[in-house]
PDB file of N, CA, C and O in Angstrom:
ATOM      1  N   MET A   1     -35.147  79.430 -16.747  1.00  0.00           N
ATOM      2  CA  MET A   1     -36.578  79.191 -17.425  1.00  0.00           C
ATOM      3  C   MET A   1     -37.606  78.367 -16.444  1.00  0.00           C
ATOM      4  O   MET A   1     -37.419  77.388 -15.721  1.00  0.00           O
ATOM      5  N   THR A   2     -38.679  79.100 -16.694  1.00  0.00           N
ATOM      6  CA  THR A   2     -39.852  78.115 -15.923  1.00  0.00           C
ATOM      7  C   THR A   2     -40.735  77.270 -16.607  1.00  0.00           C
ATOM      8  O   THR A   2     -40.925  77.372 -17.819  1.00  0.00           O
ATOM      9  N   LYS A   3     -41.298  76.421 -15.874  1.00  0.00           N
ATOM     10  CA  LYS A   3     -41.972  75.241 -16.493  1.00  0.00           C
ATOM     11  C   LYS A   3     -43.320  75.114 -15.766  1.00  0.00           C
ATOM     12  O   LYS A   3     -43.303  74.749 -14.591  1.00  0.00           O
ATOM     13  N   ASP A   4     -44.428  75.374 -16.344  1.00  0.00           N
ATOM     14  CA  ASP A   4     -45.601  75.066 -15.547  1.00  0.00           C
ATOM     15  C   ASP A   4     -45.997  73.742 -15.609  1.00  0.00           C
ATOM     16  O   ASP A   4     -45.956  73.045 -16.622  1.00  0.00           O
ATOM     17  N   VAL A   5     -46.426  73.364 -14.384  1.00  0.00           N
ATOM     18  CA  VAL A   5     -46.949  72.094 -14.333  1.00  0.00           C
ATOM     19  C   VAL A   5     -48.450  72.002 -14.516  1.00  0.00           C
ATOM     20  O   VAL A   5     -49.215  72.654 -13.805  1.00  0.00           O
ATOM     21  N   VAL A   6     -48.884  71.155 -15.512  1.00  0.00           N
ATOM     22  CA  VAL A   6     -50.150  71.049 -16.032  1.00  0.00           C
ATOM     23  C   VAL A   6     -50.856  69.899 -15.560  1.00  0.00           C
ATOM     24  O   VAL A   6     -50.444  68.776 -15.851  1.00  0.00           O
ATOM     25  N   ILE A   7     -52.095  70.100 -14.711  1.00  0.00           N
ATOM     26  CA  ILE A   7     -52.723  68.921 -14.337  1.00  0.00           C
ATOM     27  C   ILE A   7     -53.444  68.095 -15.349  1.00  0.00           C
ATOM     28  O   ILE A   7     -54.372  68.689 -15.898  1.00  0.00           O
ATOM     29  N   PRO A   8     -53.253  66.975 -15.690  1.00  0.00           N
ATOM     30  CA  PRO A   8     -53.592  66.074 -16.752  1.00  0.00           C
ATOM     31  C   PRO A   8     -55.101  65.833 -16.472  1.00  0.00           C
ATOM     32  O   PRO A   8     -55.593  66.128 -15.383  1.00  0.00           O
ATOM     33  N   GLY A   9     -55.793  65.309 -17.445  1.00  0.00           N
ATOM     34  CA  GLY A   9     -57.197  65.110 -17.232  1.00  0.00           C
ATOM     35  C   GLY A   9     -57.369  63.825 -16.136  1.00  0.00           C
ATOM     36  O   GLY A   9     -56.549  62.908 -16.185  1.00  0.00           O
ATOM     37  N   LEU A  10     -58.324  63.805 -15.279  1.00  0.00           N
ATOM     38  CA  LEU A  10     -58.405  63.143 -14.449  1.00  0.00           C
ATOM     39  C   LEU A  10     -59.877  62.278 -14.605  1.00  0.00           C
ATOM     40  O   LEU A  10     -60.890  62.906 -14.911  1.00  0.00           O
ATOM     41  N   GLY A  11     -59.922  61.121 -14.425  1.00  0.00           N
ATOM     42  CA  GLY A  11     -61.131  60.267 -14.606  1.00  0.00           C
ATOM     43  C   GLY A  11     -61.467  59.894 -15.985  1.00  0.00           C
ATOM     44  O   GLY A  11     -60.727  60.206 -16.919  1.00  0.00           O
ATOM     45  N   SER A  12     -62.516  59.262 -16.139  1.00  0.00           N
ATOM     46  CA  SER A  12     -62.844  58.418 -17.658  1.00  0.00           C
ATOM     47  C   SER A  12     -63.838  59.652 -18.085  1.00  0.00           C
ATOM     48  O   SER A  12     -64.128  59.458 -19.265  1.00  0.00           O
ATOM     49  N   SER A  13     -64.419  60.735 -17.648  1.00  0.00           N
ATOM     50  CA  SER A  13     -65.359  61.643 -18.311  1.00  0.00           C
ATOM     51  C   SER A  13     -64.452  63.017 -17.904  1.00  0.00           C
ATOM     52  O   SER A  13     -63.428  63.122 -17.228  1.00  0.00           O
ATOM     53  N   ASP A  14     -65.255  63.997 -18.593  1.00  0.00           N
ATOM     54  CA  ASP A  14     -64.665  65.181 -18.176  1.00  0.00           C
ATOM     55  C   ASP A  14     -65.584  66.131 -17.301  1.00  0.00           C
ATOM     56  O   ASP A  14     -65.604  67.340 -17.531  1.00  0.00           O
ATOM     57  N   GLU A  15     -66.305  65.591 -16.344  1.00  0.00           N
ATOM     58  CA  GLU A  15     -67.186  65.859 -15.391  1.00  0.00           C
ATOM     59  C   GLU A  15     -66.422  66.780 -14.381  1.00  0.00           C
ATOM     60  O   GLU A  15     -66.932  67.769 -13.855  1.00  0.00           O
ATOM     61  N   SER A  16     -65.282  66.393 -14.193  1.00  0.00           N
ATOM     62  CA  SER A  16     -64.460  67.041 -12.787  1.00  0.00           C
ATOM     63  C   SER A  16     -63.645  68.162 -13.516  1.00  0.00           C
ATOM     64  O   SER A  16     -62.525  67.975 -13.991  1.00  0.00           O
ATOM     65  N   LYS A  17     -64.385  69.447 -13.554  1.00  0.00           N
ATOM     66  CA  LYS A  17     -63.747  70.475 -13.620  1.00  0.00           C
ATOM     67  C   LYS A  17     -62.932  71.235 -12.863  1.00  0.00           C
ATOM     68  O   LYS A  17     -61.995  71.963 -13.191  1.00  0.00           O
ATOM     69  N   GLU A  18     -63.534  70.906 -11.507  1.00  0.00           N
ATOM     70  CA  GLU A  18     -62.682  71.833 -10.512  1.00  0.00           C
ATOM     71  C   GLU A  18     -61.696  70.763  -9.528  1.00  0.00           C
ATOM     72  O   GLU A  18     -62.088  69.841  -8.813  1.00  0.00           O
ATOM     73  N   VAL A  19     -60.640  71.122  -9.708  1.00  0.00           N
ATOM     74  CA  VAL A  19     -59.419  70.442  -9.084  1.00  0.00           C
ATOM     75  C   VAL A  19     -58.814  71.273  -7.837  1.00  0.00           C
ATOM     76  O   VAL A  19     -58.398  72.414  -8.037  1.00  0.00           O
ATOM     77  N   ARG A  20     -58.767  70.685  -6.531  1.00  0.00           N
ATOM     78  CA  ARG A  20     -58.155  71.305  -5.443  1.00  0.00           C
ATOM     79  C   ARG A  20     -56.858  70.633  -5.245  1.00  0.00           C
ATOM     80  O   ARG A  20     -56.732  69.410  -5.317  1.00  0.00           O
ATOM     81  N   ILE A  21     -55.762  71.568  -4.960  1.00  0.00           N
ATOM     82  CA  ILE A  21     -54.473  71.261  -4.302  1.00  0.00           C
ATOM     83  C   ILE A  21     -54.754  70.576  -2.856  1.00  0.00           C
ATOM     84  O   ILE A  21     -55.078  71.332  -1.940  1.00  0.00           O
ATOM     85  N   LEU A  22     -54.670  69.483  -2.658  1.00  0.00           N
ATOM     86  CA  LEU A  22     -54.783  69.063  -1.089  1.00  0.00           C
ATOM     87  C   LEU A  22     -53.628  69.509  -0.353  1.00  0.00           C
ATOM     88  O   LEU A  22     -53.765  70.209   0.651  1.00  0.00           O
ATOM     89  N   HIS A  23     -52.415  69.125  -0.816  1.00  0.00           N
ATOM     90  CA  HIS A  23     -50.972  69.688  -0.383  1.00  0.00           C
ATOM     91  C   HIS A  23     -49.850  69.401  -1.360  1.00  0.00           C
ATOM     92  O   HIS A  23     -49.682  68.510  -2.192  1.00  0.00           O
ATOM     93  N   SER A  24     -49.130  70.460  -0.979  1.00  0.00           N
ATOM     94  CA  SER A  24     -47.764  70.503  -1.852  1.00  0.00           C
ATOM     95  C   SER A  24     -46.738  69.366  -1.183  1.00  0.00           C
ATOM     96  O   SER A  24     -46.453  69.484   0.009  1.00  0.00           O
ATOM     97  N   LEU A  25     -46.197  68.286  -1.950  1.00  0.00           N
ATOM     98  CA  LEU A  25     -45.327  67.491  -1.128  1.00  0.00           C
ATOM     99  C   LEU A  25     -43.994  68.125  -1.325  1.00  0.00           C
ATOM    100  O   LEU A  25     -43.041  67.475  -0.894  1.00  0.00           O
ATOM    101  N   LYS A  26     -43.768  69.153  -1.837  1.00  0.00           N
ATOM    102  CA  LYS A  26     -42.427  70.026  -1.644  1.00  0.00           C
ATOM    103  C   LYS A  26     -42.645  71.288  -1.231  1.00  0.00           C
ATOM    104  O   LYS A  26     -43.680  71.847  -1.594  1.00  0.00           O
ATOM    105  N   GLU A  27     -41.862  71.851  -0.536  1.00  0.00           N
ATOM    106  CA  GLU A  27     -41.911  73.377  -0.065  1.00  0.00           C
ATOM    107  C   GLU A  27     -41.446  74.181  -1.257  1.00  0.00           C
ATOM    108  O   GLU A  27     -40.958  73.700  -2.279  1.00  0.00           O
ATOM    109  N   LYS A  28     -41.660  75.505  -0.997  1.00  0.00           N
ATOM    110  CA  LYS A  28     -41.155  76.573  -2.271  1.00  0.00           C
ATOM    111  C   LYS A  28     -39.622  76.475  -1.767  1.00  0.00           C
ATOM    112  O   LYS A  28     -39.264  76.252  -0.611  1.00  0.00           O
ATOM    113  N   THR A  29     -38.925  76.660  -2.722  1.00  0.00           N
ATOM    114  CA  THR A  29     -37.401  76.856  -2.910  1.00  0.00           C
ATOM    115  C   THR A  29     -36.886  75.535  -2.882  1.00  0.00           C
ATOM    116  O   THR A  29     -35.657  75.496  -2.822  1.00  0.00           O
ATOM    117  N   ARG A  30     -37.540  74.309  -2.909  1.00  0.00           N
ATOM    118  CA  ARG A  30     -36.926  72.921  -2.891  1.00  0.00           C
ATOM    119  C   ARG A  30     -36.801  72.266  -4.167  1.00  0.00           C
ATOM    120  O   ARG A  30     -37.633  72.458  -5.054  1.00  0.00           O
ATOM    121  N   THR A  31     -35.892  71.565  -4.300  1.00  0.00           N
ATOM    122  CA  THR A  31     -35.592  70.746  -5.544  1.00  0.00           C
ATOM    123  C   THR A  31     -36.582  69.774  -5.756  1.00  0.00           C
ATOM    124  O   THR A  31     -36.968  69.122  -4.785  1.00  0.00           O
ATOM    125  N   CYS A  32     -37.162  69.529  -7.122  1.00  0.00           N
ATOM    126  CA  CYS A  32     -38.178  68.574  -7.394  1.00  0.00           C
ATOM    127  C   CYS A  32     -37.277  67.765  -8.786  1.00  0.00           C
ATOM    128  O   CYS A  32     -36.743  68.301  -9.757  1.00  0.00           O
ATOM    129  N   LYS A  33     -37.357  66.517  -8.473  1.00  0.00           N
ATOM    130  CA  LYS A  33     -36.991  65.577  -9.551  1.00  0.00           C
ATOM    131  C   LYS A  33     -38.086  65.242 -10.615  1.00  0.00           C
ATOM    132  O   LYS A  33     -39.306  65.156 -10.473  1.00  0.00           O
ATOM    133  N   LYS A  34     -37.282  65.074 -11.746  1.00  0.00           N
ATOM    134  CA  LYS A  34     -38.435  64.435 -12.782  1.00  0.00           C
ATOM    135  C   LYS A  34     -39.086  63.250 -12.510  1.00  0.00           C
ATOM    136  O   LYS A  34     -38.461  62.273 -12.096  1.00  0.00           O
ATOM    137  N   ALA A  35     -40.520  63.230 -12.738  1.00  0.00           N
ATOM    138  CA  ALA A  35     -41.392  62.048 -12.603  1.00  0.00           C
ATOM    139  C   ALA A  35     -41.585  61.659 -11.032  1.00  0.00           C
ATOM    140  O   ALA A  35     -42.152  60.620 -10.694  1.00  0.00           O
ATOM    141  N   LYS A  36     -41.091  62.537 -10.175  1.00  0.00           N
ATOM    142  CA  LYS A  36     -41.318  62.341  -8.865  1.00  0.00           C
ATOM    143  C   LYS A  36     -42.635  63.248  -8.369  1.00  0.00           C
ATOM    144  O   LYS A  36     -42.845  64.384  -8.793  1.00  0.00           O
ATOM    145  N   PRO A  37     -43.448  62.591  -7.445  1.00  0.00           N
ATOM    146  CA  PRO A  37     -44.445  63.458  -6.854  1.00  0.00           C
ATOM    147  C   PRO A  37     -44.083  64.965  -6.277  1.00  0.00           C
ATOM    148  O   PRO A  37     -43.216  65.205  -5.438  1.00  0.00           O
ATOM    149  N   SER A  38     -44.833  65.792  -6.836  1.00  0.00           N
ATOM    150  CA  SER A  38     -44.860  67.049  -6.318  1.00  0.00           C
ATOM    151  C   SER A  38     -45.874  67.744  -5.319  1.00  0.00           C
ATOM    152  O   SER A  38     -45.782  68.600  -4.440  1.00  0.00           O
ATOM    153  N   SER A  39     -46.759  67.069  -5.799  1.00  0.00           N
ATOM    154  CA  SER A  39     -48.138  67.707  -5.135  1.00  0.00           C
ATOM    155  C   SER A  39     -49.302  66.772  -5.237  1.00  0.00           C
ATOM    156  O   SER A  39     -49.329  65.915  -6.121  1.00  0.00           O
ATOM    157  N   GLU A  40     -50.337  66.918  -4.297  1.00  0.00           N
ATOM    158  CA  GLU A  40     -51.537  65.780  -4.344  1.00  0.00           C
ATOM    159  C   GLU A  40     -52.755  66.690  -4.690  1.00  0.00           C
ATOM    160  O   GLU A  40     -52.819  67.719  -4.018  1.00  0.00           O
ATOM    161  N   VAL A  41     -53.621  66.516  -5.516  1.00  0.00           N
ATOM    162  CA  VAL A  41     -54.625  67.037  -6.102  1.00  0.00           C
ATOM    163  C   VAL A  41     -55.842  66.072  -5.902  1.00  0.00           C
ATOM    164  O   VAL A  41     -55.769  64.843  -5.919  1.00  0.00           O
ATOM    165  N   GLU A  42     -57.109  66.910  -5.687  1.00  0.00           N
ATOM    166  CA  GLU A  42     -58.353  66.055  -5.714  1.00  0.00           C
ATOM    167  C   GLU A  42     -59.396  66.552  -6.580  1.00  0.00           C
ATOM    168  O   GLU A  42     -59.544  67.763  -6.747  1.00  0.00           O
ATOM    169  N   THR A  43     -60.158  65.652  -7.165  1.00  0.00           N
ATOM    170  CA  THR A  43     -61.463  66.039  -7.742  1.00  0.00           C
ATOM    171  C   THR A  43     -62.597  65.792  -7.033  1.00  0.00           C
ATOM    172  O   THR A  43     -62.396  65.398  -5.884  1.00  0.00           O
ATOM    173  N   ASN A  44     -63.936  65.928  -7.439  1.00  0.00           N
ATOM    174  CA  ASN A  44     -64.986  64.735  -6.665  1.00  0.00           C
ATOM    175  C   ASN A  44     -64.796  63.570  -6.836  1.00  0.00           C
ATOM    176  O   ASN A  44     -65.606  62.888  -6.208  1.00  0.00           O
ATOM    177  N   LYS A  45     -64.014  62.954  -7.464  1.00  0.00           N
ATOM    178  CA  LYS A  45     -64.044  61.464  -7.823  1.00  0.00           C
ATOM    179  C   LYS A  45     -62.688  60.998  -7.352  1.00  0.00           C
ATOM    180  O   LYS A  45     -62.743  59.889  -6.822  1.00  0.00           O
ATOM    181  N   VAL A  46     -61.531  61.520  -7.397  1.00  0.00           N
ATOM    182  CA  VAL A  46     -60.387  60.949  -7.344  1.00  0.00           C
ATOM    183  C   VAL A  46     -59.024  61.768  -6.560  1.00  0.00           C
ATOM    184  O   VAL A  46     -58.830  62.943  -6.869  1.00  0.00           O
ATOM    185  N   ASN A  47     -58.361  61.283  -5.830  1.00  0.00           N
ATOM    186  CA  ASN A  47     -57.111  62.041  -5.268  1.00  0.00           C
ATOM    187  C   ASN A  47     -55.768  61.486  -6.056  1.00  0.00           C
ATOM    188  O   ASN A  47     -55.549  60.275  -6.087  1.00  0.00           O
ATOM    189  N   VAL A  48     -54.954  62.353  -6.637  1.00  0.00           N
ATOM    190  CA  VAL A  48     -54.028  61.937  -7.428  1.00  0.00           C
ATOM    191  C   VAL A  48     -52.675  62.691  -7.196  1.00  0.00           C
ATOM    192  O   VAL A  48     -52.748  63.896  -6.960  1.00  0.00           O
ATOM    193  N   GLU A  49     -51.498  62.114  -7.241  1.00  0.00           N
ATOM    194  CA  GLU A  49     -50.257  62.748  -6.999  1.00  0.00           C
ATOM    195  C   GLU A  49     -49.964  63.180  -8.301  1.00  0.00           C
ATOM    196  O   GLU A  49     -50.244  62.478  -9.272  1.00  0.00           O
ATOM    197  N   ILE A  50     -49.319  64.492  -8.426  1.00  0.00           N
ATOM    198  CA  ILE A  50     -48.882  64.975  -9.883  1.00  0.00           C
ATOM    199  C   ILE A  50     -47.552  64.951  -9.833  1.00  0.00           C
ATOM    200  O   ILE A  50     -47.000  65.348  -8.808  1.00  0.00           O
ATOM    201  N   GLU A  51     -46.827  64.503 -10.880  1.00  0.00           N
ATOM    202  CA  GLU A  51     -45.353  64.474 -10.982  1.00  0.00           C
ATOM    203  C   GLU A  51     -44.766  65.599 -11.407  1.00  0.00           C
ATOM    204  O   GLU A  51     -45.392  66.417 -12.082  1.00  0.00           O
ATOM    205  N   SER A  52     -43.526  65.765 -11.070  1.00  0.00           N
ATOM    206  CA  SER A  52     -42.752  67.060 -11.752  1.00  0.00           C
ATOM    207  C   SER A  52     -42.469  66.691 -13.136  1.00  0.00           C
ATOM    208  O   SER A  52     -42.062  65.552 -13.366  1.00  0.00           O
ATOM    209  N   PRO A  53     -42.662  67.638 -14.206  1.00  0.00           N
ATOM    210  CA  PRO A  53     -42.274  67.343 -15.440  1.00  0.00           C
ATOM    211  C   PRO A  53     -40.839  67.506 -15.794  1.00  0.00           C
ATOM    212  O   PRO A  53     -40.455  67.195 -16.921  1.00  0.00           O
ATOM    213  N   VAL A  54     -40.025  67.976 -14.897  1.00  0.00           N
ATOM    214  CA  VAL A  54     -38.668  68.216 -15.083  1.00  0.00           C
ATOM    215  C   VAL A  54     -37.902  68.470 -13.818  1.00  0.00           C
ATOM    216  O   VAL A  54     -38.539  68.762 -12.806  1.00  0.00           O
ATOM    217  N   ASP A  55     -36.575  68.383 -13.781  1.00  0.00           N
ATOM    218  CA  ASP A  55     -35.674  68.460 -12.568  1.00  0.00           C
ATOM    219  C   ASP A  55     -35.707  70.060 -12.347  1.00  0.00           C
ATOM    220  O   ASP A  55     -35.587  70.854 -13.281  1.00  0.00           O
ATOM    221  N   GLY A  56     -35.883  70.438 -10.997  1.00  0.00           N
ATOM    222  CA  GLY A  56     -35.845  71.882 -11.001  1.00  0.00           C
ATOM    223  C   GLY A  56     -35.889  72.161  -9.671  1.00  0.00           C
ATOM    224  O   GLY A  56     -35.668  71.347  -8.774  1.00  0.00           O
ATOM    225  N   LEU A  57     -36.276  73.721  -9.491  1.00  0.00           N
ATOM    226  CA  LEU A  57     -36.428  74.275  -8.172  1.00  0.00           C
ATOM    227  C   LEU A  57     -38.014  74.635  -8.247  1.00  0.00           C
ATOM    228  O   LEU A  57     -38.495  75.138  -9.263  1.00  0.00           O
ATOM    229  N   LEU A  58     -38.741  74.356  -7.163  1.00  0.00           N
ATOM    230  CA  LEU A  58     -40.119  74.859  -6.808  1.00  0.00           C
ATOM    231  C   LEU A  58     -40.150  76.253  -6.528  1.00  0.00           C
ATOM    232  O   LEU A  58     -39.725  76.605  -5.428  1.00  0.00           O
ATOM    233  N   ARG A  59     -40.615  77.189  -7.392  1.00  0.00           N
ATOM    234  CA  ARG A  59     -40.520  78.538  -6.792  1.00  0.00           C
ATOM    235  C   ARG A  59     -41.763  79.198  -6.434  1.00  0.00           C
ATOM    236  O   ARG A  59     -41.857  80.100  -5.601  1.00  0.00           O
ATOM    237  N   VAL A  60     -42.702  78.702  -7.104  1.00  0.00           N
ATOM    238  CA  VAL A  60     -44.125  79.249  -6.612  1.00  0.00           C
ATOM    239  C   VAL A  60     -45.350  78.127  -6.693  1.00  0.00           C
ATOM    240  O   VAL A  60     -45.359  77.212  -7.517  1.00  0.00           O
ATOM    241  N   ILE A  61     -46.281  78.334  -5.793  1.00  0.00           N
ATOM    242  CA  ILE A  61     -47.486  77.550  -6.185  1.00  0.00           C
ATOM    243  C   ILE A  61     -48.600  78.361  -6.306  1.00  0.00           C
ATOM    244  O   ILE A  61     -48.835  79.195  -5.431  1.00  0.00           O
ATOM    245  N   ASN A  62     -49.385  78.220  -7.361  1.00  0.00           N
ATOM    246  CA  ASN A  62     -50.419  78.924  -7.956  1.00  0.00           C
ATOM    247  C   ASN A  62     -51.828  78.027  -7.644  1.00  0.00           C
ATOM    248  O   ASN A  62     -51.960  76.896  -8.111  1.00  0.00           O
ATOM    249  N   ALA A  63     -52.770  78.612  -6.873  1.00  0.00           N
ATOM    250  CA  ALA A  63     -54.092  77.863  -6.802  1.00  0.00           C
ATOM    251  C   ALA A  63     -55.122  78.611  -6.501  1.00  0.00           C
ATOM    252  O   ALA A  63     -56.244  78.112  -6.416  1.00  0.00           O
TER     253      ALA A  63
END
């Protein structure tokens, strides 16, 4: 079963419509642990680490 990682709303306003993945903290085919950082993203205002929603295997990075 696959699980999409959805980037949460970032910042106090909804101005930041564009989000860029700075880098993945895990390589493809590596194990991710729930609530542990899996990637780092940026908007025009903030850089944030995104946590894995479940334990599992990172299969693909779409950006």
